[in-house]
BALOBA-1460 file (C-alpha; in Angstrom, 3 decimals):
// residues 207
<rec num="1" residu="m" x="0.000" y="0.000" z="0.000"/>
<rec num="2" residu="k" x="2.833" y="2.403" z="0.758"/>
<rec num="3" residu="l" x="4.383" y="1.764" z="-2.661"/>
<rec num="4" residu="y" x="0.974" y="2.264" z="-4.303"/>
<rec num="5" residu="a" x="0.533" y="5.585" z="-2.490"/>
<rec num="6" residu="f" x="4.022" y="6.669" z="-3.577"/>
<rec num="7" residu="l" x="3.419" y="5.782" z="-7.241"/>
<rec num="8" residu="k" x="0.027" y="7.481" z="-7.197"/>
<rec num="9" residu="k" x="1.485" y="10.670" z="-5.760"/>
<rec num="10" residu="l" x="4.235" y="10.518" z="-8.371"/>
<rec num="11" residu="v" x="1.890" y="10.467" z="-11.390"/>
<rec num="12" residu="q" x="-1.346" y="11.971" z="-10.073"/>
<rec num="13" residu="g" x="-0.680" y="15.575" z="-11.060"/>
<rec num="14" residu="f" x="0.622" y="14.626" z="-14.496"/>
<rec num="15" residu="i" x="-2.355" y="12.374" z="-15.338"/>
<rec num="16" residu="k" x="-4.858" y="14.990" z="-14.190"/>
<rec num="17" residu="f" x="-3.088" y="17.609" z="-16.323"/>
<rec num="18" residu="l" x="-2.704" y="15.328" z="-19.345"/>
<rec num="19" residu="f" x="-6.390" y="14.460" z="-19.500"/>
<rec num="20" residu="r" x="-7.798" y="17.665" z="-17.968"/>
<rec num="21" residu="i" x="-9.849" y="15.529" z="-15.584"/>
<rec num="22" residu="e" x="-13.001" y="16.998" z="-14.063"/>
<rec num="23" residu="v" x="-14.756" y="15.054" z="-11.296"/>
<rec num="24" residu="q" x="-18.223" y="15.288" z="-9.807"/>
<rec num="25" residu="g" x="-19.564" y="13.266" z="-6.902"/>
<rec num="26" residu="e" x="-16.343" y="12.484" z="-5.021"/>
<rec num="27" residu="e" x="-18.348" y="12.722" z="-1.803"/>
<rec num="28" residu="n" x="-20.194" y="9.550" z="-2.860"/>
<rec num="29" residu="i" x="-17.077" y="7.380" z="-2.574"/>
<rec num="30" residu="p" x="-17.284" y="5.275" z="0.608"/>
<rec num="31" residu="k" x="-14.316" y="6.119" z="2.801"/>
<rec num="32" residu="e" x="-13.897" y="2.517" z="3.909"/>
<rec num="33" residu="g" x="-15.428" y="-0.917" z="3.615"/>
<rec num="34" residu="a" x="-16.169" y="-3.149" z="0.660"/>
<rec num="35" residu="v" x="-17.687" y="-1.617" z="-2.461"/>
<rec num="36" residu="l" x="-17.916" y="-2.731" z="-6.085"/>
<rec num="37" residu="v" x="-16.906" y="0.178" z="-8.332"/>
<rec num="38" residu="c" x="-18.600" y="-0.078" z="-11.745"/>
<rec num="39" residu="p" x="-17.630" y="2.353" z="-14.523"/>
<rec num="40" residu="n" x="-18.332" y="2.222" z="-18.245"/>
<rec num="41" residu="h" x="-15.265" y="1.189" z="-20.271"/>
<rec num="42" residu="i" x="-13.933" y="3.340" z="-23.122"/>
<rec num="43" residu="s" x="-10.140" y="3.036" z="-22.874"/>
<rec num="44" residu="n" x="-7.137" y="1.233" z="-21.397"/>
<rec num="45" residu="w" x="-6.626" y="4.480" z="-19.475"/>
<rec num="46" residu="d" x="-9.850" y="4.022" z="-17.478"/>
<rec num="47" residu="p" x="-8.319" y="2.261" z="-14.422"/>
<rec num="48" residu="i" x="-5.482" y="4.796" z="-14.291"/>
<rec num="49" residu="v" x="-7.777" y="7.808" z="-14.650"/>
<rec num="50" residu="l" x="-10.041" y="6.492" z="-11.893"/>
<rec num="51" residu="g" x="-7.071" y="5.516" z="-9.749"/>
<rec num="52" residu="v" x="-5.769" y="9.072" z="-9.578"/>
<rec num="53" residu="v" x="-9.127" y="10.620" z="-8.606"/>
<rec num="54" residu="f" x="-10.212" y="8.058" z="-5.991"/>
<rec num="55" residu="d" x="-8.822" y="8.593" z="-2.491"/>
<rec num="56" residu="r" x="-8.717" y="4.844" z="-1.936"/>
<rec num="57" residu="q" x="-7.156" y="2.065" z="-3.992"/>
<rec num="58" residu="i" x="-9.373" y="0.245" z="-6.486"/>
<rec num="59" residu="r" x="-8.479" y="-3.387" z="-7.204"/>
<rec num="60" residu="f" x="-9.150" y="-3.851" z="-10.918"/>
<rec num="61" residu="m" x="-9.126" y="-7.005" z="-13.007"/>
<rec num="62" residu="a" x="-6.566" y="-6.923" z="-15.839"/>
<rec num="63" residu="k" x="-6.236" y="-9.295" z="-18.765"/>
<rec num="64" residu="a" x="-4.044" y="-12.270" z="-17.922"/>
<rec num="65" residu="s" x="-1.620" y="-11.735" z="-20.826"/>
<rec num="66" residu="l" x="-0.319" y="-8.546" z="-19.190"/>
<rec num="67" residu="f" x="0.946" y="-10.560" z="-16.229"/>
<rec num="68" residu="k" x="3.277" y="-12.508" z="-18.537"/>
<rec num="69" residu="i" x="5.384" y="-9.394" z="-19.178"/>
<rec num="70" residu="p" x="7.985" y="-9.354" z="-16.343"/>
<rec num="71" residu="l" x="8.277" y="-5.632" z="-15.562"/>
<rec num="72" residu="l" x="4.636" y="-4.901" z="-16.310"/>
<rec num="73" residu="n" x="3.605" y="-7.840" z="-14.145"/>
<rec num="74" residu="a" x="5.396" y="-6.331" z="-11.154"/>
<rec num="75" residu="l" x="3.945" y="-2.874" z="-11.798"/>
<rec num="76" residu="i" x="0.307" y="-3.823" z="-12.217"/>
<rec num="77" residu="r" x="0.416" y="-6.146" z="-9.215"/>
<rec num="78" residu="t" x="1.812" y="-3.223" z="-7.190"/>
<rec num="79" residu="l" x="-1.118" y="-1.161" z="-8.437"/>
<rec num="80" residu="g" x="-3.445" y="-3.822" z="-7.050"/>
<rec num="81" residu="a" x="-4.583" y="-5.496" z="-10.280"/>
<rec num="82" residu="f" x="-5.347" y="-9.201" z="-10.523"/>
<rec num="83" residu="p" x="-5.596" y="-11.369" z="-13.666"/>
<rec num="84" residu="v" x="-8.697" y="-12.351" z="-15.602"/>
<rec num="85" residu="k" x="-8.891" y="-14.498" z="-18.729"/>
<rec num="86" residu="r" x="-10.742" y="-12.641" z="-21.468"/>
<rec num="87" residu="g" x="-13.184" y="-14.260" z="-23.849"/>
<rec num="88" residu="a" x="-14.455" y="-16.865" z="-21.414"/>
<rec num="89" residu="a" x="-15.805" y="-17.216" z="-17.903"/>
<rec num="90" residu="d" x="-12.997" y="-17.077" z="-15.351"/>
<rec num="91" residu="p" x="-14.079" y="-18.527" z="-11.982"/>
<rec num="92" residu="s" x="-10.662" y="-17.779" z="-10.474"/>
<rec num="93" residu="a" x="-10.982" y="-14.043" z="-11.156"/>
<rec num="94" residu="i" x="-14.525" y="-14.008" z="-9.781"/>
<rec num="95" residu="k" x="-13.368" y="-15.781" z="-6.614"/>
<rec num="96" residu="t" x="-10.511" y="-13.281" z="-6.213"/>
<rec num="97" residu="a" x="-12.890" y="-10.339" z="-6.581"/>
<rec num="98" residu="i" x="-15.245" y="-11.794" z="-3.971"/>
<rec num="99" residu="k" x="-12.329" y="-12.524" z="-1.624"/>
<rec num="100" residu="l" x="-11.004" y="-8.947" z="-1.899"/>
<rec num="101" residu="l" x="-14.463" y="-7.553" z="-1.240"/>
<rec num="102" residu="g" x="-14.717" y="-9.853" z="1.761"/>
<rec num="103" residu="e" x="-11.539" y="-8.222" z="3.062"/>
<rec num="104" residu="g" x="-13.130" y="-4.766" z="2.768"/>
<rec num="105" residu="d" x="-11.446" y="-3.614" z="-0.454"/>
<rec num="106" residu="a" x="-12.848" y="-1.521" z="-3.286"/>
<rec num="107" residu="v" x="-12.928" y="-3.712" z="-6.397"/>
<rec num="108" residu="g" x="-13.385" y="-2.308" z="-9.903"/>
<rec num="109" residu="m" x="-15.356" y="-4.170" z="-12.573"/>
<rec num="110" residu="f" x="-16.679" y="-2.985" z="-15.921"/>
<rec num="111" residu="p" x="-20.281" y="-4.127" z="-16.588"/>
<rec num="112" residu="q" x="-19.505" y="-4.250" z="-20.330"/>
<rec num="113" residu="g" x="-16.650" y="-6.673" z="-19.721"/>
<rec num="114" residu="t" x="-14.463" y="-5.109" z="-22.409"/>
<rec num="115" residu="r" x="-13.565" y="-1.760" z="-23.960"/>
<rec num="116" residu="y" x="-15.859" y="-0.019" z="-26.420"/>
<rec num="117" residu="i" x="-13.706" y="2.726" z="-27.892"/>
<rec num="118" residu="g" x="-15.579" y="5.511" z="-29.652"/>
<rec num="119" residu="t" x="-18.969" y="3.913" z="-28.988"/>
<rec num="120" residu="e" x="-21.965" y="5.379" z="-27.206"/>
<rec num="121" residu="p" x="-22.181" y="3.248" z="-24.016"/>
<rec num="122" residu="g" x="-25.934" y="2.836" z="-24.393"/>
<rec num="123" residu="n" x="-25.303" y="0.862" z="-27.590"/>
<rec num="124" residu="t" x="-23.013" y="-1.715" z="-25.967"/>
<rec num="125" residu="e" x="-23.583" y="-5.121" z="-24.387"/>
<rec num="126" residu="v" x="-23.570" y="-5.801" z="-20.656"/>
<rec num="127" residu="k" x="-22.247" y="-9.002" z="-19.067"/>
<rec num="128" residu="s" x="-23.586" y="-10.802" z="-16.008"/>
<rec num="129" residu="g" x="-20.326" y="-10.653" z="-13.986"/>
<rec num="130" residu="v" x="-20.900" y="-7.549" z="-11.904"/>
<rec num="131" residu="g" x="-24.329" y="-8.742" z="-10.826"/>
<rec num="132" residu="m" x="-22.874" y="-12.089" z="-9.781"/>
<rec num="133" residu="v" x="-19.998" y="-10.578" z="-7.810"/>
<rec num="134" residu="a" x="-22.187" y="-7.981" z="-6.093"/>
<rec num="135" residu="h" x="-24.647" y="-10.688" z="-5.025"/>
<rec num="136" residu="r" x="-22.134" y="-13.290" z="-3.885"/>
<rec num="137" residu="a" x="-20.066" y="-10.726" z="-1.986"/>
<rec num="138" residu="n" x="-23.225" y="-9.008" z="-0.681"/>
<rec num="139" residu="v" x="-21.879" y="-5.514" z="-1.338"/>
<rec num="140" residu="d" x="-23.226" y="-2.214" z="-2.579"/>
<rec num="141" residu="v" x="-22.291" y="-0.904" z="-6.019"/>
<rec num="142" residu="l" x="-20.813" y="2.497" z="-6.896"/>
<rec num="143" residu="p" x="-21.777" y="3.592" z="-10.447"/>
<rec num="144" residu="v" x="-19.245" y="5.757" z="-12.293"/>
<rec num="145" residu="q" x="-19.567" y="7.444" z="-15.658"/>
<rec num="146" residu="i" x="-16.481" y="8.187" z="-17.770"/>
<rec num="147" residu="k" x="-17.130" y="10.549" z="-20.657"/>
<rec num="148" residu="t" x="-15.082" y="12.439" z="-23.197"/>
<rec num="149" residu="k" x="-15.579" y="13.685" z="-26.747"/>
<rec num="150" residu="n" x="-16.457" y="10.781" z="-29.066"/>
<rec num="151" residu="y" x="-15.695" y="8.415" z="-26.168"/>
<rec num="152" residu="r" x="-12.004" y="8.410" z="-27.070"/>
<rec num="153" residu="i" x="-9.510" y="9.373" z="-24.375"/>
<rec num="154" residu="l" x="-6.688" y="11.416" z="-25.891"/>
<rec num="155" residu="p" x="-4.037" y="13.712" z="-24.372"/>
<rec num="156" residu="f" x="-5.418" y="17.172" z="-23.514"/>
<rec num="157" residu="r" x="-8.993" y="16.138" z="-24.382"/>
<rec num="158" residu="k" x="-11.065" y="16.752" z="-21.274"/>
<rec num="159" residu="v" x="-12.289" y="13.685" z="-19.380"/>
<rec num="160" residu="y" x="-15.381" y="13.947" z="-17.201"/>
<rec num="161" residu="i" x="-15.918" y="11.526" z="-14.332"/>
<rec num="162" residu="k" x="-19.292" y="11.472" z="-12.585"/>
<rec num="163" residu="i" x="-19.625" y="9.356" z="-9.441"/>
<rec num="164" residu="g" x="-23.173" y="8.458" z="-8.462"/>
<rec num="165" residu="d" x="-24.824" y="7.396" z="-5.235"/>
<rec num="166" residu="c" x="-24.110" y="3.865" z="-4.069"/>
<rec num="167" residu="i" x="-26.673" y="1.321" z="-5.234"/>
<rec num="168" residu="p" x="-27.780" y="-0.769" z="-2.228"/>
<rec num="169" residu="n" x="-27.354" y="-4.485" z="-2.774"/>
<rec num="170" residu="s" x="-31.034" y="-4.943" z="-1.942"/>
<rec num="171" residu="e" x="-31.978" y="-2.990" z="-5.105"/>
<rec num="172" residu="l" x="-30.366" y="-5.517" z="-7.436"/>
<rec num="173" residu="g" x="-33.371" y="-7.843" z="-7.314"/>
<rec num="174" residu="i" x="-31.441" y="-11.090" z="-6.986"/>
<rec num="175" residu="e" x="-33.237" y="-13.837" z="-5.069"/>
<rec num="176" residu="n" x="-32.187" y="-17.202" z="-6.492"/>
<rec num="177" residu="g" x="-28.767" y="-16.400" z="-7.951"/>
<rec num="178" residu="t" x="-29.667" y="-17.350" z="-11.528"/>
<rec num="179" residu="r" x="-27.790" y="-16.169" z="-14.604"/>
<rec num="180" residu="d" x="-30.824" y="-14.183" z="-15.755"/>
<rec num="181" residu="e" x="-30.978" y="-12.417" z="-12.386"/>
<rec num="182" residu="y" x="-27.274" y="-11.604" z="-12.588"/>
<rec num="183" residu="t" x="-27.681" y="-10.235" z="-16.112"/>
<rec num="184" residu="n" x="-30.697" y="-8.139" z="-15.123"/>
<rec num="185" residu="a" x="-28.801" y="-6.804" z="-12.100"/>
<rec num="186" residu="s" x="-25.842" y="-5.896" z="-14.316"/>
<rec num="187" residu="r" x="-28.176" y="-4.085" z="-16.706"/>
<rec num="188" residu="y" x="-29.735" y="-2.251" z="-13.770"/>
<rec num="189" residu="i" x="-26.283" y="-1.146" z="-12.600"/>
<rec num="190" residu="f" x="-25.334" y="-0.061" z="-16.111"/>
<rec num="191" residu="g" x="-28.574" y="1.857" z="-16.402"/>
<rec num="192" residu="k" x="-27.596" y="3.809" z="-13.292"/>
<rec num="193" residu="i" x="-24.263" y="4.602" z="-14.957"/>
<rec num="194" residu="l" x="-26.030" y="5.856" z="-18.086"/>
<rec num="195" residu="d" x="-28.447" y="7.877" z="-15.953"/>
<rec num="196" residu="l" x="-25.672" y="9.911" z="-14.367"/>
<rec num="197" residu="a" x="-26.798" y="13.233" z="-15.746"/>
<rec num="198" residu="t" x="-24.240" y="15.864" z="-16.629"/>
<rec num="199" residu="e" x="-24.579" y="19.210" z="-14.930"/>
<rec num="200" residu="n" x="-21.605" y="20.778" z="-16.646"/>
<rec num="201" residu="s" x="-22.613" y="23.017" z="-19.542"/>
<rec num="202" residu="e" x="-19.218" y="22.600" z="-21.215"/>
<rec num="203" residu="e" x="-19.726" y="18.832" z="-21.259"/>
<rec num="204" residu="e" x="-23.005" y="19.271" z="-23.132"/>
<rec num="205" residu="t" x="-21.025" y="20.564" z="-26.107"/>
<rec num="206" residu="l" x="-19.450" y="17.102" z="-26.466"/>
<rec num="207" residu="k" x="-22.693" y="15.637" z="-27.773"/>
């Protein structure tokens, strides 16, 4: 954790300057305790951008192939990431996420399951994973909206991050733990992300 805090402090100012980050709703971030952080996914930069604006560490899943690169493996593990196999269900990654939540961590998962660069989030698919993890770990969900012009994060193009109110676990509507319930819960969570209205007039010009 000390090394993470050092690295964050080292790059925080630069990342915020590079992407002209503007944040709303920081007061909605739980100061402690388990929470599942669910943003939309538009870029490989998303975990880094969120990492520098959150006061607490978010434990994100990262594709398993990245952990095969020696130096990168050490770095992303220091940043708190853990591996997930893309393109198929990965029970090990799900178990790790639930375990970390059980230890009181903030875990980051993207409801879409993959990046959709340059695509309106409302036109993308949603996977069942976040609903499953939220239910099995019995945690609340923090919806986060990441938005920029054309949904492409580029240097010096302003990035807007809107953090919503936590969604109580009881609102997810899961009773029997079926795949359909998990999918519906994930769609409900993603709907909350899409519903995060923008109050910044400058952001309205991005549409």
